[in-house]
C-alpha positions in Angstrom: -69.7 -69.9 47.1 -70.0 -66.8 44.6 -70.7 -67.8 41.2 -68.2 -66.3 39.1 -69.2 -64.0 36.0 -67.8 -65.7 32.9 -67.1 -64.1 29.7 -66.9 -65.9 26.2 -63.4 -65.7 24.9 -63.6 -67.9 21.7 -64.2 -71.3 20.0 -63.1 -73.1 16.8 -65.5 -75.8 17.1 -68.3 -74.4 15.0 -71.7 -75.0 16.7 -70.7 -78.3 18.7 -70.2 -76.5 21.8 -66.5 -77.7 22.5 -63.8 -76.8 22.8 -64.2 -73.3 24.3 -62.4 -70.7 26.3 -63.9 -68.3 29.0 -62.5 -65.8 31.3 -63.4 -65.1 34.8 -64.3 -61.1 34.6 -62.9 -60.4 38.1 -59.6 -62.4 38.2 -58.9 -62.8 34.6 -58.5 -66.5 35.2 -59.4 -68.7 32.0 -61.7 -71.7 32.1 -61.4 -74.1 29.3 -64.0 -76.5 27.9 -63.3 -79.7 26.2 -63.4 -83.5 26.1 -62.6 -85.1 29.6 -59.5 -87.1 30.2 -60.7 -90.1 32.2 -58.3 -92.9 31.1 -56.7 -94.0 34.4 -53.5 -94.6 32.4 -53.2 -91.1 31.1 -54.3 -89.7 34.6 -51.7 -91.4 36.3 -49.1 -89.4 33.8 -50.3 -86.2 35.1 -48.3 -84.5 38.0 -49.1 -82.7 41.2 -52.9 -83.5 40.9 -55.1 -81.8 43.4 -58.3 -82.8 44.9 -61.3 -81.7 42.7 -58.9 -80.8 39.6 -60.2 -82.2 36.3 -58.5 -82.5 32.7 -59.8 -81.8 29.2 -58.4 -81.9 25.8 -58.5 -79.2 23.4 -56.8 -78.7 19.8 -53.5 -76.6 20.1 -55.0 -74.3 17.3 -57.6 -73.2 20.1 -54.9 -71.9 22.5 -52.9 -70.3 19.6 -56.1 -68.5 18.2 -57.9 -67.3 21.4 -55.5 -67.8 24.6 -54.6 -64.3 26.2 -51.0 -63.4 25.1 -50.1 -61.7 28.1 -51.1 -61.9 31.8 -51.3 -58.0 32.2 -51.1 -55.1 29.6 -50.5 -51.3 30.4 -53.5 -49.5 29.5 -53.1 -47.1 26.8 -54.9 -44.0 27.4 -55.7 -41.5 24.5 -56.4 -37.9 24.4 -59.9 -36.4 23.9 -58.8 -35.0 20.6 -57.5 -38.6 19.5 -60.9 -40.2 20.3 -62.7 -37.6 18.5 -60.7 -38.1 15.3 -61.5 -41.6 15.4 -64.9 -40.7 14.4 -63.4 -38.9 11.2 -60.9 -41.6 10.3 -62.9 -44.8 10.6 -63.0 -46.6 7.4 -66.3 -48.7 7.5 -68.1 -49.0 11.0 -68.5 -47.7 14.3 -70.4 -49.6 17.1 -71.1 -48.8 20.5 -72.4 -50.9 23.4 -74.1 -48.4 25.7 -74.6 -49.9 29.2 -74.7 -47.5 32.0 -77.7 -46.4 34.1 -77.0 -42.6 33.7 -74.5 -40.3 32.2 -73.6 -37.2 34.1 -72.7 -35.4 30.9 -76.5 -35.6 29.7 -77.5 -34.4 33.2 -75.4 -31.1 32.7 -77.4 -30.3 29.4 -80.4 -28.0 28.9 -82.0 -30.6 26.7 -82.0 -32.9 29.9 -83.4 -30.2 32.1 -86.2 -29.4 29.5 -86.8 -33.2 29.3 -87.2 -33.8 32.9 -89.6 -30.6 33.1 -91.7 -32.2 30.6 -91.1 -29.9 28.0 -89.6 -30.4 24.3 -85.9 -31.0 24.7 -85.2 -28.8 21.7 -82.5 -30.9 20.2 -79.8 -29.1 18.0 -79.7 -31.1 15.0 -77.2 -28.9 13.3 -74.4 -29.2 15.8 -70.9 -30.3 15.0 -71.8 -34.0 16.4 -74.7 -34.0 14.1 -73.0 -32.6 11.2 -70.1 -35.2 11.5 -72.6 -38.1 11.7 -74.4 -37.0 8.5 -71.2 -36.5 6.5 -69.8 -39.9 7.4 -73.0 -41.5 6.7 -73.2 -39.9 3.3 -69.8 -41.7 2.5 -71.4 -45.2 3.4 -70.1 -45.6 6.8 -72.1 -47.3 9.4 -72.7 -45.9 12.9 -74.7 -48.5 15.0 -75.5 -48.3 18.7 -77.1 -50.9 21.4 -78.2 -49.4 24.4 -79.1 -51.7 27.5 -82.1 -50.5 29.5 -83.3 -51.5 33.1 -86.9 -52.4 33.8 -88.0 -50.2 34.9 -86.0 -47.7 33.0 -84.0 -44.8 34.9 -84.6 -41.1 34.1 -81.3 -41.0 32.2 -82.5 -43.9 30.1 -85.8 -42.6 29.2 -84.1 -39.4 28.2 -81.7 -41.4 25.9 -84.5 -43.2 24.5 -86.2 -39.9 23.6 -83.0 -39.1 21.9 -82.8 -42.2 19.8 -85.2 -40.8 17.4 -83.1 -37.5 16.8 -79.7 -39.2 16.5 -81.5 -41.6 14.0 -82.3 -38.9 11.6 -78.4 -37.9 11.3 -77.2 -41.6 10.3 -77.0 -43.8 13.5 -78.9 -47.1 13.8 -80.1 -47.1 17.6 -81.1 -50.4 18.9 -82.3 -51.6 22.3 -82.1 -54.6 24.8 -83.6 -55.3 28.4 -80.7 -55.6 30.8 -81.9 -59.1 31.6 -81.5 -60.2 28.1 -77.9 -58.8 27.9 -77.0 -60.5 31.0 -78.3 -63.8 29.4 -76.2 -63.0 26.4 -73.1 -62.5 28.6 -72.7 -59.0 27.3 -70.0 -56.9 29.1 -70.7 -54.1 31.7 -68.2 -51.5 30.0 -69.2 -48.9 27.7 -67.1 -49.1 24.5 -67.0 -48.2 20.9 -65.6 -50.7 18.2 -64.2 -49.1 15.1 -63.9 -51.0 12.0 -63.6 -54.4 14.0 -60.0 -53.6 14.4 -59.9 -51.2 17.7 -61.8 -50.5 20.9 -62.1 -47.3 22.5 -63.1 -48.4 26.1 -64.9 -45.6 28.1 -63.9 -45.1 31.9 -66.3 -43.5 34.3 -66.0 -42.3 37.9 -68.2 -43.0 40.7 -70.2 -39.9 39.7 -70.8 -41.2 36.2 -68.4 -38.6 34.6 -66.3 -39.9 31.7 -62.8 -39.6 32.9 -60.8 -41.2 30.0 -60.6 -43.5 27.0 -58.4 -46.5 26.7 -57.4 -47.8 23.2 -57.3 -51.5 22.9 -55.9 -53.3 19.9 -55.4 -56.7 21.4 -56.4 -58.9 18.7 -58.1 -61.3 21.2 -60.0 -58.6 23.1 -61.3 -56.9 19.8 -62.3 -60.5 18.4 -64.3 -60.9 21.3 -65.7 -57.4 21.4 -67.0 -58.2 17.7 -68.6 -61.4 18.8 -70.4 -59.3 21.7 -71.5 -56.8 19.0 -72.8 -59.4 16.8 -74.7 -61.1 19.8 -76.2 -57.9 20.9 -77.1 -56.5 17.3 -78.7 -59.9 16.5 -81.2 -59.8 19.5 -81.5 -56.2 19.8 -84.8 -54.0 18.9 -84.9 -51.1 16.7 -85.8 -47.9 19.1 -89.0 -47.3 17.7 -90.5 -50.8 18.2 -88.7 -51.1 21.6 -90.1 -47.7 22.8 -93.6 -49.0 22.1 -93.1 -51.6 24.9 -91.4 -49.5 27.5 -93.9 -48.9 30.4 -94.7 -45.1 30.9 -93.8 -43.2 34.1 -90.8 -43.0 36.1 
């Protein structure tokens, strides 16, 4: 039997550990954690019981707050211009969880070629992207990023670790987690931006690691879950300079 990968949805029980909802990441099925119903008289009132089934009690408010509102939603894809405009129109925060092992767009750059050759990448710190970050940061807006790194790191991940110092100078706070720690925390495998704790921009990639589209997600349950994942990632992530000191050389 294959062990399912479960994603935490939410709980209104504080730190007591119960009741809670989880989602099977592959099938979308919801798993409920609650107090077991064991009274024979109560169990006798339940219908069509199959072997192996169990029953739990949860407050109605848990389902009202966190249960998925629909079985399926049509993806809402936005244009590249709409995606770029989100970095202009955000009010307070933009957070990126960066999970992939490589990005084809990085590998197509001159800075990447120079990095692979052992040369100074020659970062352009006055391009449009850098100017935007400086301008937004000057207005008090926060740009935060947690990158997940394999052990040993891929070449693409080493390139981005080199780049972390540069983007830090224009207003982004970049932190790192080893993948085993991210897995232990149950962090998702997708790359996404969360803007103002209100909307998700989910990045879609093809088999060649090319970014193919951006999906806009406003479902409050998914946004709430993404904010919880952001908080967990940020709490355990290590600032890039400190993390870099512990990354093995080579590769």
